[in-house]
N, C-alpha and C positions, 0 to 999 in steps of 0.2 A: 684418290689421293695418297700418296706415300705419306709415312708416319714423319720423314724428315721433313715434308713439306709445311707442317703445323708451325706456324709462328709462335712465339710465347705466349702471345695475348690469345691465342686461339685454343691453346692448352688449358690456360686458366680460366676460359670461359667454360670449356668442356668439364674442366673439374668442378666448377661452380653449379652447372646444371646437371651434374650426374645424381645427386641426390632428389632432385625433382624441377620443376619449372620454376622459372624467375622472371622478373622485368629487368630491364637494363638499369635501373639504379641499385636495386636489390643485388644485381650480378657484380657490380661495381664496390658495392658495400663488401660482400661476401669475399672477394678477392683481396681487398684492402684486410680484411680481417683474417683469411687464412695464408695470405702470401706476403702481407705488407708492402704490397704494391698498389699504388693509385693509380687507375687507367682513367685516362679521359673520356668524354662520350666520343670524341673522334675514332680513336683507337678503338673502344668498344663496339660502335656500329659498324666499322668495316670489317671487324672479327665477324660481327654476327651476321652481314652480307655473305661473307666469304665461307663462314660455316653454314649458310642455308643454302648457297650455291652449291657448294660440295655435297650435300644431304646429310650433313652431321647433327645439324639441328632443324626444328620446325616451328615456325611462328602459331602461337594460338590465337583465338578469338582475343580481342583487345578487351582490358578490365579499364573501363572510362577512357582516360588519355594513355593507358600504360600496356604495351602489347607484351605479354609473355612468351618465353622459349622455352621448348622442351627437347632435349637431347633425342637423337635417333638410336635406334639398335647398332647402326653404322658409326655413329659418334661415341656410342660406349665402347664398341671395339676398339676404336680409335685411341680412347682415352687410358683404355686398359693396356693396348700395345706401347703407347708412351710410357706409361707406368713401369711397365716392365723393362722397358729400355733404360729407365732412370734408375731402376733396382742394380741391373748389371753395371751401368757406369760408376754409380754408388760405390759398388762392391770393388771396382778394378781401382777406383780412388784411393778408397781405404786400404787396400792393400799396398798400394804404392806407396802412400804416405806413410804406411807402419814402417818402410824400411828407409826412412829419412831421417 
């Protein structure tokens, strides 16, 4: 999967899972806390399915009714690359806006 193919929800889910495994509700709560974005269950579970299919996350054993997910090495590489892209874009935006 190319970096440009990651949807915004995918990026936020990977960012949420980077520090460690979480289940769906914890992911949604974390994204709301760090990004101020409320994603619904449909968006979340579609992103989780896509990220799992692409090998960026793996499901862990269920904890009761909750199934946690863990980011893979490939997922970590993808989110690191996306973060580097964001830093480059932020630098360009900062320079261009400084001239206005």
